[in-house]
C-alpha positions, 0 to 999 in steps of 0.5 A, spaced: 500 500 500 505 504 501 508 503 494 502 504 491 501 511 494 508 513 492 507 510 485 500 513 484 503 520 486 509 520 482 504 518 476 500 524 477 506 528 478 509 526 471 502 527 468 501 534 470 508 536 468 507 532 461 501 536 460 504 542 463 510 542 458 505 541 452 501 547 454 507 551 455 509 549 448 503 550 444 502 557 448 509 559 446 508 557 438 501 561 438 505 567 442 510 567 437 506 567 431 502 573 434 509 577 436 515 579 432 520 577 437 521 570 439 524 571 445 519 576 448 513 570 446 518 565 450 518 569 456 511 570 456 509 563 455 514 561 461 511 567 465 504 565 464 505 557 465 509 558 471 504 563 474 499 558 472 502 552 476 504 556 482 497 559 483 494 552 482 498 550 488 498 556 493 490 556 492 489 549 494 494 550 500 491 557 502 484 555 501 485 549 507 487 555 512 482 559 516 479 565 512 483 570 516 489 567 512 486 567 505 481 573 505 475 573 500 478 579 496 485 575 495 481 569 494 477 572 488 483 575 485 486 569 485 480 565 482 480 570 476 487 570 475 487 562 475 481 563 470 484 567 466 491 563 465 487 557 464 483 560 459 489 563 455 492 556 455 485 553 453 485 559 447 492 557 445 491 550 445 484 551 441 488 556 436 494 551 435 490 545 434 485 548 429 490 551 425 493 543 424 486 540 424 482 545 419 483 542 412 490 540 413 491 538 405 488 545 403 495 547 400 496 541 397 489 541 393 490 548 392 496 547 389 494 541 385 488 545 382 492 551 380 497 546 377 491 542 373 489 549 370 496 551 369 497 544 365 491 546 361 493 552 359 500 549 357 496 544 353 492 550 350 498 554 348 502 547 345 496 546 341 496 553 339 503 553 337 502 546 333 496 550 329 500 555 327 506 551 325 501 547 321 499 554 318 506 555 316 507 548 313 501 549 309 503 556 307 510 553 305 507 547 301 502 552 297 507 557 296 512 551 293 506 548 289 504 555 286 512 556 285 512 550 281 506 550 277 508 557 275 515 554 273 512 549 269 508 553 265 513 558 264 518 552 262 513 549 257 512 556 254 519 556 253 520 549 250 515 550 245 518 557 243 525 553 243 522 547 239 519 552 234 526 556 233 529 549 232 524 548 227 525 554 224 532 553 223 531 547 219 527 552 214 533 554 210 532 559 204 538 561 200 542 558 205 540 562 210 535 560 216 535 567 220 529 570 217 523 574 219 520 568 222 526 566 226 527 573 229 520 573 231 520 567 235 527 568 238 525 575 240 519 571 243 523 566 247 527 571 250 521 575 252 519 568 255 525 567 259 525 575 261 518 574 263 519 567 267 525 571 271 520 577 272 514 572 274 518 568 279 521 574 282 514 577 283 511 570 286 517 570 291 516 577 293 509 576 294 510 569 298 515 573 302 510 578 304 505 573 305 509 569 310 511 576 313 503 577 314 502 570 316 507 571 322 505 578 324 498 575 324 500 569 328 504 573 333 498 577 334 494 571 335 499 568 340 500 575 344 492 575 345 492 568 347 497 568 352 494 575 355 487 571 355 491 565 358 494 569 363 488 572 365 484 566 366 490 563 370 490 569 374 482 569 375 482 561 376 488 562 381 484 567 385 478 563 385 482 557 388 485 561 393 479 564 395 475 558 395 474 555 402 473 547 400 470 546 407 465 541 404 471 538 400 473 531 402 480 532 399 482 537 404 480 534 410 483 528 414 481 521 412 479 519 419 475 526 420 471 524 413 470 517 415 468 519 422 463 524 420 460 519 415 459 514 421 456 519 425 451 521 419 450 514 418 449 511 425 446 518 429 444 522 423 448 528 425 450 532 419 456 535 422 461 539 418 468 538 418 470 545 421 465 543 427 468 537 428 475 540 428 472 546 433 469 541 438 475 536 438 480 542 439 476 545 445 475 538 448 482 536 448 484 543 450 479 542 456 481 535 458 489 538 458 487 544 462 483 540 467 488 535 467 493 540 469 489 543 474 487 536 477 494 533 477 497 539 481 491 540 486 492 532 487 499 533 488 498 539 493 493 535 497 497 529 498 503 534 501 498 539 504 500 536 511 507 536 510 507 543 508 503 545 514 507 542 518 513 545 515 510 552 515 508 551 522 516 549 524 518 555 520 513 560 524 515 557 530 523 557 528 522 565 526 518 566 533 523 563 537 528 567 533 525 573 534 524 572 542 531 570 543 533 577 539 528 580 543 531 577 550 538 579 547 536 586 546 533 587 553 539 584 556 543 588 552 539 594 554 539 592 561 547 591 561 548 598 558 544 601 563 548 597 569 554 599 566 552 606 565 550 606 573 557 603 574 560 609 570 556 614 574 558 611 581 565 611 579 565 618 576 562 620 583 567 616 587 572 619 583 569 626 584 569 625 592 576 623 592 579 628 588 575 633 592 578 630 599 585 630 596 584 638 594 582 640 601 586 644 605 591 641 610 591 634 607 598 634 607 
């Protein structure tokens, strides 16, 4: 039984210390999130948690004493102080737990949604580039076909004139074939050659202009598409970031989703994930603070008699010390008075002896 008492006392103490450390860490995390100075946040967390533990212990100790030692005014101040510290710890615990349980996969889902929109935009831009490239290929094929058709036509005309010129060379009159008809055909052949070159140059110039116009048109379309795509991406990004995803199962923890489905199926309770997070955070914070309060109260009660005896011993010790100091002071005063009396008596005797020796006829 003796060991059972000590084991339970140690377990209770360790449980209280463990919950106290957890409460301190949570409060420090929250205060650091709200304050620019991490050192100040740490100092406040240490002071608040130490004050909370001390207030619990001393309240439990003084409440067992008589009312004169613990008046109602101090009792009420102590109650409000402890209530405020416990409330602050609970609030910090709720804030910390809520921030970690509230849609824990929200950032991941938002990133995936934004990535999906960006992938669609990239695919759209790639398709647009492919379409533009196909337009270039089609234009080049068309221009090549046009150029080849014109070349073949001019070549056929030139070959026809060359054949006519050869035939005319066989028409010899008086040993001469270069007559007026030959000259006319030759002239037409030279004009055909010149026209061929001119037509080819004109077609190439027109084709170059068509290419430039197409590139300008494609550039304008590409810029318009890029601007439209960027605007759509910005709009979709803003919509995704502003969407709370409160009822989206993907952003909540699978265990929370499963629990809510079970409660809805069994008890017909339609709880939202955020409601569950709030209830769970409050329940955890209340149990933690009640555990700290119960642990330190129980430990204090278990050593209350020892604390009272130690206080009584210290009081008796101080009273005895004060009595001894008072007695010593009284004896010192009496000793000083006796010495003063002796000194005065010696002075009177000395004066009498001096007067006696100074009388006439003594010698």
